[in-house]
N, C-alpha and C positions, 0 to 999 in steps of 0.2 A: 537471582532469577527463579530460585526454587519456589518461593512464595507465590510468584506470578503463575507458574505452571500449575500449582495446586489450586489457586483460585480459578484458573481457566478450566481445569477439569471439573471443579464443582459447578461452575456456571453452565457447562455443557450438560451436566447431570440434571440441574434444575430445569433447563429447557426441555430435556428429553422426557422427564416425568410429566411436565405439563402438556407436551405434544401428543401424548397417547390418549388424552381424555376426549370425551364427547364426540364419538365418531358419528358423523351425519351422512355417511355413505360416500363422501368424496375422498379421493386419494390425496396424499400430501402434495404431489406434483400439481394436481388440479387446484388445490387450495392456494399454493404459493405462486405458481407460474401460469396456470391455465393454458399451457401448451406442452407438447412433447418436445423435449430438448433434441436439437439436431445432432445426430451422431457424427456426421462428417465434419461439421464445424467444430465440435468438441475435440475430435481426433486431431484436426489440424492445429487448433490452438494448443492442445496439450503437447503435441509433438514439438511445436516451435518453442514453447516454454521449456521443455525438457532439454532441447538442444542448447538453448540459451543458458540453462543451468550448468550444463557440462562446461561450456566455455567460461562462465564466470567462476566456477569452482577451480578450473585450471589457472585462471588469472590469480585468484586469491592464494592458492596453494603455492604456485611458482614464485610469487612475490612475498610469501609468508605474511600475508596481510590478514591475520586472523580476525582483526577488528572488522573486516569487511565481509565476513561470512553471512551476515544477515541478508545480503543481496542474493547470492546464489541459493540460499536456503528458502528465501521467499519465492524465488522463481520456481524452485522445485515443488513447493507446496501448490503454487498455481497450476503447474503441470499435472500434479496428481488430482487436483480438483476437476480439471477439465477431462482428464482421462477417465476418472470415475463416472463423470457425467455421461459417458458413452453408453453405459449399461443402465442408466436411470430409467429410460422408457420401458424397459422390461421389468422393472421393479419400482413402480410409481408410488408404492405405499410402504417401502422399506425405510424406516426412520433413520437408522444408522447410516445407510447408504446415502440418503439424501443429505444428512448433515456432513458426511464425509466429503461431499463435493461443494456444498453450499458454503460452509465455513472457511475452507481454504481460499476459495475465490473471493469471498467477502473480506477476509482478514489479512491475507498475504501482503496486500499493498502497504500495510503498516510496516513491514520489514523494509520496503523500498523507501518509505519516508525516513525510517531510522538510519538507513544507509546515507541518505542525503544529509541528514543532520550531522552524522559523523564526518562525512566528507567536508562539510563546512567547518566543523571544529578543527579538523586537521589542517585545512587550507589557511584559515584565519590565524592559527597558532604558528604554523611552520613557515608560511610564505609572506605574511604581512606583519606590520607593526600592529600591536593590539588596539591602537587608537582607531583603526579603520572599522572596528566592530563596535556598535553601540552597546552591545551586551558582551561580557567576557566570553570568548568563543567556547570554551569547554563547559561553562555554566549554561550557555545557550543550548548546546547539544544535549546536556543532561535534562534540562527543563522540558525541551521539546520531546525527548524520548519518553519521559514520565507521562506526559499528556497522551502520547501515543499508546502506551501500555494501558492506561485507564480507559481510553477509547476502545481498544481491542476487547477488553473485558466486558464492557457494556454491550458491544456489538455481538459478542459471543452469546451472552444471555438472551439478547433480543432475537438472534438468529435461531436459537433453539425454541423460544416461545412462538416464533412466527409459524412453525410447522404444526401448531395445535389445530385441532379440528373444532375448537371452540372459537367463535367469532371474536369474543371479547379478549381472549388470550392472544389470538392472532394479532389483533389491533395493538395490544400492549407490546407485543414483540416488535412490530413495525415501528412503534414510537420509540422503543428503546434503541433499536438500530439507528434511527434517525438522530437521536440524542448523541449516541456514540460517534456517528459520522460528523456531527457538528463539533464535538469536542476534538475530533481529529483535524477537521478542516480549518477551524479558526486559528489555532496555533500555527498550522502550516502556512496559512495566508500571511501571518506575521513573519514567519521564517522567510518567505519569498520576499517580503518587503525589506527584511534585513539583508538578504543577498543583493537586492537591487540597490540598497543604500551603499553597500561596500563597492559594488560595481560603479556606481555613480562617482564615488570619491576617488576610485582608482583612475577613472577617465578624467576627472577634474584635475588630477595631479599630472596630467599630460603623459600618462603611461599607456603605451599601446600593448594590448594583450598579445599581439603577435610577436612582440619583442621579449616576452617573458616566458620562461619555461612552463610556468603554471597556467598560462593563458587558456589553453584548450579546456582545462578542467573547469574553469569558471563558466565557459559557454556550455559545457556538458551539464553542469549542475543546474544552470538556469533553464536549459531545454528540458531536462528530466523533470524538474520541479513544475514547470508549466504544464507538462503532459499529465503528471500525477494530479495536479489541481483540476484539470479538465475532468478526470475520472471522479474526483471527490465531488465536484459540482453535479455531475450526472447522478451519482448515487444519492446525493441529498434530494435532488428533484424527484428521483425515482421513489424514494421512501416517503417523501412529502405527499406524493400522490396516493400513497397507501396501497393496501392489497387490492388487486383488481385494476390498478392504475395502468395507463397506457404503456409506460416504460417497463413496468414489471411484467407485463403480459405479452411483450413483444421482444423476442429473443435477439433480433437483429441489433438492438441498441446495446445489449450486453457486450457484443463483440466490437462494435464500432466505437463506443464511448467508454468502455472499460478495458477489455482485453487488449485491443490494439494500441491505444495511447500508453498503457502501462508497459507493453512489450517494447515499444520504441523508446520509452523513457528509461528502460534498463539496458537495452542492447547498446545504447550509446556509450556505455562504460566498457564494452568489450574492446573497441579500438582505443578508447581514452581511459585506460585503467588508472585510477588516482595515484597509485604508488609511483608511477612514472613521472608525476608532475609535482608531488607534494614534498619533495626532499630538498629542494633548492631554496635557500633563504634569500629573500629579495632585499635590495637596497632602497626600497621605497622610503621616503621620508614620512614623518608622522603626519596623520591626517588632521586638518583643522576644520571641524564641523561644529 
């Protein structure tokens, strides 16, 4: 992961250098949002994500589930993004402050996707016969996570360029974020289809989820993935509208279609922590599909 961290840092630097060019009198907040962020909404969202992070860290540490740390870390980054957003109206032209809230909110969901990919890999490997998954579970998790990393890198560069006071550079940044979101969403859509395929064949085999120890985690995974997909679709539509578009310039939708569904999509794992359900080997027969 060191190479990815290096590329991520370089991409932020590229965006930062471009962002300080061609000042036309507008602040960064005016260019990107065209509204003053609501401090109360940011404080509430940040506090909720922070509380969720504490609970998820407690779950992961108490179960020694180090593989699952992407979820609480992603939630923590979301919390920091929203909490930093509180002071943004007082510093509307501070580039580093803007990026410090913009990028965590934009990129942290990648950690939630990665967690769901890992949960699927653990579930399909530990609880099912491999024949239930059209793609070998661990390979599927690896492929999806790689696409997730590539997407995050592209979005990071685009997010930096989007703050530029040059119209052409701003448009390039929006386009790059849109491309990154598409690279993230398309594989995630295939992932959801893969999960539904497994669910279908479990049900076709006459297996009731309520009778299996791992049953709740299947439903939690499907619910979480559906809510994250809602957020992905919202972001694609938002960036497809471009700078000055309705969704990007109306803060309400950030909370209703981004912060809220993602929050529900991760808190579901607090009561249904995967480690409780992924340790029992099932006696399911091989799937015939």
